[in-house]
N, C-alpha and C positions, 0 to 999 in steps of 0.2 A: 688215531691220526694226530700228529703234532700240530700245534698252532701254526708253525712255519709252513707245513704242508698245506694246511687249509688256506693260508694267505696266498701261497703260490697258485693253488687251484683257482681261487677267486680271481686272482690277477690274470691268469690265462684266459678266463672267461669274461673278462672286463666287468667284473662285479666288485664294487667298492664295499668296504667294511660298513660304511653308512651310505646307502644308495637311494636315489629318488625312486618313487614308485609310479611314475607316469612317463610315457613317451608319446609325443604327438608329432605328426609330420610338420606342423607349423612352428612348434617351440622346441623340439628335441626333448631331452630329459628335463623334467620339472626343476625349477630353481627355487621352489617354495621351501622355506626353512621352518615354518610354523606349523607344519602338518603333524598329525599324530604319528608316533614311531611304533613300528612293529619289531619286537625282539625275536629274532629267528634262532631257535635253539636246536641243538643236536638231540633228537629223541633217544639216542643210545647213551648219552652221557649227561644231558641237561646243560651242557656248556653253550655259551653264546657263540654263534657263528658270525652273525652280522646283524645290522639294523637297517630297516627299510622305512623311509619316510613315505607314508601313505599319500595317495592323490588327494588334492583339494577339489572343491567344486569348480574352481577356475581351471584346474588341470583337466577335469572331466570335459568341460566345455571345449577346451582346446582340442582334445582328442576327437570328440564326436564331430565337431565342425570341420576339422581337418580331414577326417575319414570320409565325410559326406562329399567334400570337395574332390578328394582323390577318387572316389567311386565314380563321379561323373566323367572323369578322364579314363579310368581303367576299363570301364565297360566298352569303350570304343577300340581297345587294343585287341587284335585278333587272338582267338583262343589259343592257338599253338604258341604264340609269343608269350601269353600268360603262363603256359606250361613251362616255358624256358625259365621263367622266374622261379618256379617251384623246383625245377631241376638244379638250379644254382643253390637253392636252399638245401636240397638233399646232399649236394657235394660238401657244403659247409658243415652239415651235421655229421657226415662221414669223418671229416677231418677232426671234429671235436668230440667224437663219440665217447672216448674213454673219459675225458674230463667231465663232460656233461652227465654221463652215466654215473660217475663217481659222486657228483654233486646231488643227483637225484637220491642216491643211497644215503648220503650224509644228511641231507635235509629231511627226507621222507622216512628213512629207516628201513626200506626194503633192501634185501641183500644185493650185493654188487651185480651178481648175475642178472637179477631182475632189473636193476637200474640200467645196465647196459642193454638189456632186452627192450626196455622201454624206448631208448633212443633208436634202437634198430627198427622198432615199430614206426617211429617217425620217418626214418629213411625209407621204409617199405611203402608207407602211404604217399610219400613224395614221389617215388617211382611210379606208383599206381596213378597218381594224379597227372603226372606228365603224359602218360599214355592216354588217359581219359580226356585230356585237353584237345585231342584230335578226334574224339568220339562223342561229342555232345549232340547226339543224333535226335532228330525228330522224325515223325512218321509222315508219309504221303498217303492221302485218302482219296478214294474215288467219289466225285460229286454226283448227285442225282440229276444235276442240271447239265445240259449239253454245253460244251465249250467253257467249262469251269474247272479250275484246279484247286484242290484243297491240300493243305499240309499244316504241320505244327512245327514250331521252333521254340527254343528255350533261351530266355534272356536273364541277365543278372537281376538280383533283388536290390542291390545297393550296398548298405552297410550290414554286415553279419556280426552279431554279438556272440561271444563265446565265454560262458561262465564255467570254469573247470573246477574239479575237486582235488583235494590233496593227494589222494591215493594213486592217481596217475597224473602227476603234475605237469607233464609235457606231452605225452602221447595223445591224449584226448584232444588237446588243442590242435595238434597236427592233423588228426582225423578230420576236424572241421575246417581248419584254416586252409589246408592245401586244396581241398575240394572247393571251398568258397572262392579262393582267388583265381583258380583256373576257370571258374564260372563267371568271372568278371566282377566279383565283389571285393570290398575291402573288409578285412577281419579286424575286429576290436576285441581284445582279450582282457577279461577280468579273472585272474587266477585266484586260487584260494590264498587267503592271508597266512595260512599255515605253511605254505611252500612258495613264497614269493621269489626266492633267489634263483630257482631254476627258470622261472618265467623271465626274470631279468636277463639271465644268461642267453636264453633263446632269443629275446628281443634284440640283444646285442648282435647275435649272428644274423638276424633278419636285417638289422641296420647296415651291417657290413655288405650284405648281398644287395640291398636296395641302393646303397651309395655306389658300389663298384659297377653295378649294371645300369645305373642312372634310371632307376625305377621310381615311380611315385610311391608315397608311403602307404603301401597296401597292407602292412602289418602294424598295428598300433596297440598300446597297452596302458591300462591303469589298474592300480592295486588299491582296493578299498579296505580300510582297517575295520569297518563295521558293516552296516547294511544300507546306509543312506544313499551312497552313490550307486550301489548295486540295484536298489529299488528304482532310482532315477533312470538307470540304464534300461531296465525292463519296461518302464513306462514311456520311454523316449520314442516318439513316432519316427524319428530319423533312423532308428534301428529296425530294419525290416524283419529280421529273424533273430531270435535269441535261442541259442543252443545251451541248455542247462544240464549239467551233470551234478548230481547230489542226492540228498535224501528225498523220499517221497513226500514228506510233509512240506518241505520248502518248495519242491518241484510243483506241488499242487498250487501253492500260492503264486508261483511264477506263471504257471499256465493260466490261472484265473485272471491275472493282471494283463497278460498278453491278449487273452480272449476279449477282455473289456475294451481294448482298443483295436481289436481285429488284427493284431499282429500275428506273425507266424512263430510257432514254437517247435523246438526239437528237444524232447525231454528224455534223458537217460537217468532213471532213478534207481530205486533199491531192488534187491533180489533176495529171495529166500530159497536158494537153489538146492535141488535134490538130485542125488544119484540113486538109481535103482539097481540092486544087485539080485539077479534072479538065480534060480536053482542050478543053471548051467554056466554061470559066470566064471571066467578065468580070473581068479583072485590075484594072480601075478600081475595082471594088468590093472585090476580094480584098486588094489591097495595103494600103490604109489600115486595113482590118479586122485584118489580120495584124500590122501595125506597132503599132496601139493595143493589141491583145491581148498582144503580146510586151513592149512597152516601157512601157505604161501602168502607173502605180504602181511603176515600175522593176521590173516583172516579179514583184511581190510580192502577186499575187492568187492565190487558189486556182483561179480560172478563167483565169489567164494562158495565152496560147498558147505552147507549148513545142516543138511539132513541126509541121512543114508537110510533108504527103505530096502531092507534086506529080507529075502525069503527065509522063513524060520529054519529051513533045513541047512542054511549056510550061516546063520547068525552067529553061532558060537565060534566057528572057525574065523569068520571075518573079525569079530570083536578081538579075539586073541591076536590076530595078525596086526590089527590096528594098534592095539596096546603096545605090542613089540616095536612097531614102526615109530610110534610116538616117542618111545624111549630112546630112539636113535637120532631124534631131531636136536641138532646142536643150536642152542640159543645164545645170542651174543652180538658183538659188534658186527653190523652188516657188512663192513668193509674187510673183515677178516676172512681169509680163505677157509672154507669148511663150514662157515655159519649157514644154517638153513632157515632160521627165523630170527628176524630182528625185532625191534620194539614196536609198541603201539605209538601212535603219533603224538599223544599228549596226555596230561593228567585226566582230562575229561574222559578220554577213551578208556583209561584204566578204571575209572569209577563205573563206567558202563559195563565193563567186564565183571567187576565185583558184583554189581547189581544183578546181572544175568545169571551168574553162578548161584547166587543166593536164591533167585527166583526159581531156578531149575531144581535146586535141592528142596525148596519149599513145596514144589509141585509133586515131588515124589520121584524125581529122576535119580537113577543109580549112577554115581560117579565111577567111571572106569579108569580115567587117567586125568591128571593135572588138577586144575581148579584154583591154582595159587598165583598170587602176585609175587614176583621175585624181589627179594631184598636187594638193596644197593642202588647205585645211580642208574638212571635210564628208566624207560617205561616198559619193562619186561614182564611178561606173564607166561604161564605154562600153556602149551596147547592142551585143550581140554576136551574130553570125550565123555558123553553121557549116554546111557540107555534111557529112552524116553517114549512118550506118546505124542503122536502128531497133533492131537487136538488141544494140547496145553497151550495157553496164551504165550508163554515164553518161547515155545518152539515155533510159533507162528510170528514171532517178532524177529526182525533182522537186527542182529547185534554185530557191530563192526569189530569183531575180535575172533580169535581162533577157537571157537566153540562149535563142536559137532555133536549132533544128536543121532544116535542109532535107533531105528524104529523097525522092529520085526513085522513082517507081513506074510499073509498066507498065499497070495497069488499076484500075478502081474496086474490083473485088473484092479485089485485092491491098491497096489502100489501106485498105479497111474492116478487113481481117484484121490489118494492121499497127497501125491505130489501136486496135483492140480488144485487141491483144496488149500490154496494159498492166495493171499491178496496180490502177490507179485507173480510175474511170468517172464523172467529173464532167461536163465540158462538151466539146462537139464541134461541128464545123461542116463543111459541104460547100459549095463554090462551084461552081455548074454552071448551064448554060442548058438542060439536057436534063431534061425532066419525068420520064422513066423513071429517071434516076439519082437524082433527088431522092426519088422515092417508094421506090426500092430502099433508099436510105440511112435513111429513116424507118420502114422496115418492121421486123418482128421479127428479120429476118436482117441488119439494118443496124447502125447505131451501138448499142453497149451502154451508153451513158452516160445519166445522168439528164437531161441537156440535150442536144438535138440540133437544130442550126439549119441553115437553107438560105440562102445568100447574105448572111450576116452572121456576125460573129466569135464566138469562144468567151466573150468577156468583156463584161459589161454586161447583167445580167438585170433585167427589170422585176418589180415586186413582185406583179403579178397572177397569175403562175405559181408553182407550187411549185418551190422551189430545193433542189437536192441531187443526190447521185450514188450510184452503186453500187460494189460491190467494196470496195477499200481506201479509198474516199471515205466509207464509213460507213453509207450507206443512209438517212440522215435527210432530212427535208423541212421547209423553213421557208417563211415568207412567205405567198404567195397560195394559190389554189385551196382545197382542204380541209385545208391544213396546220394549221388551228385545232384539228382533232381530236386532234393530238398532245398538246395541253396539257389534255386532258379525259379523263374515264373514261366509257366507254359502259355504260349500264344497260338491260337488256331487262326490260320489265314485262308481266305478264299479269294481267288482271282477270277474275275469274269473277263474272258478274252473274246467274247462274242459281241455282236451288235444289238443284242436283245437284253431284256432285264427280267428273266423268269424268276419267280419267287419259289422258295422251297415249299415242299409238300403240295405243289400244284396250286397254290393260292392265286386267285385272280384279284387284282387291285388296279383297275384302269381309271385313268383320268383323262379328260378330253383336253 
């Protein structure tokens, strides 16, 4: 992509070559000129795309105080009207889908089909949230006391903080923000400093919607170049809930800090996701699902496939087919048609890839394909396939890179036990043509992950279902189903419409 094309793309999305990194409802875009600068580079070429001036402590205070003031107003707006605000945002995303999806691929390195798919995910959750705004249901309960009525209702929390990761630079924000605002909250976003341009572009879309619809500042943003403001964000009692997406190590710290102040947390952390291939599996389905799960987004998804537990009777055939498929993966510029795998995000990710390959070799893994860092500009590596053992420390380590371990097993029970013998519990899948195996896998004695699929891979969730996982994945749930409740507080109400004052459980307490 030429410099002129990039300049035109940024201009259409209202992103400047040197752009402020904070927007508040009180001050607009930050005017600070002495803030630390973040150089945003194209991971496919190493070329500078733009520079972002990070938020200052004063910017942060403007954002949070403005958000708290807006939340006090927004909570009084009827929920269907709040849904209308999200509908307008969805329309703005539709109009800018191509440009925003292209910027995702340019800045993040995922192929254009995935960049466009990520924006479509934003549109889908906006549509979902619009409908949900008319369905914030509570239950009615029968009281044990005569002439009493009991029910529950859901109220806004206030300010919802969203800390997102580079690998899904805009979709995860939308999962949280759209549900948060239809619940009557104001969303404050701290995106990854590795992908700030897409966040700025989305904030500009939000600004346009808020201005044209005369809405309060329900979407606000600050970009932290380090960790100082992010830590302040997590510790800030004005922020009722913090949704954090990232590594388990950092997520554990976030959860501990929030627990210390009794704040609410929503944690979406790592995954060491496995696909099980049993003796009846249809490999025409299994192979492309495994390859996309392992190599899609260059293995930089929390749902990426990292282990394949294959029945020994199918292992040789599966390995041969995977090696052949890996040879067909076209690596290169993510914006070029036909590219199937783009670069890793940065030099640190490259070093982690090298280290993991070396550790697998040292453990005794047999290299079946790949293993190399590619020469030339950009952060490109080969998709890599090892035959390995499940109990090796490197196999039990989540490496954010396209490394897949094939592990032969004797039975479904062994495969389930090995799959579940992981610190993480995010996504899982079984390929089988046997009904009993499918039902066994989905039973309480089967997969212990938050997501368990039959005859499709670990990667690529629809917004209709709740997304999240167990154990070291954090336990959070975002997106569909009843995940909207995460962003609200439950209140139980009892109304006594009698002329008496009976106590619950038949307690007598009389005064003269």
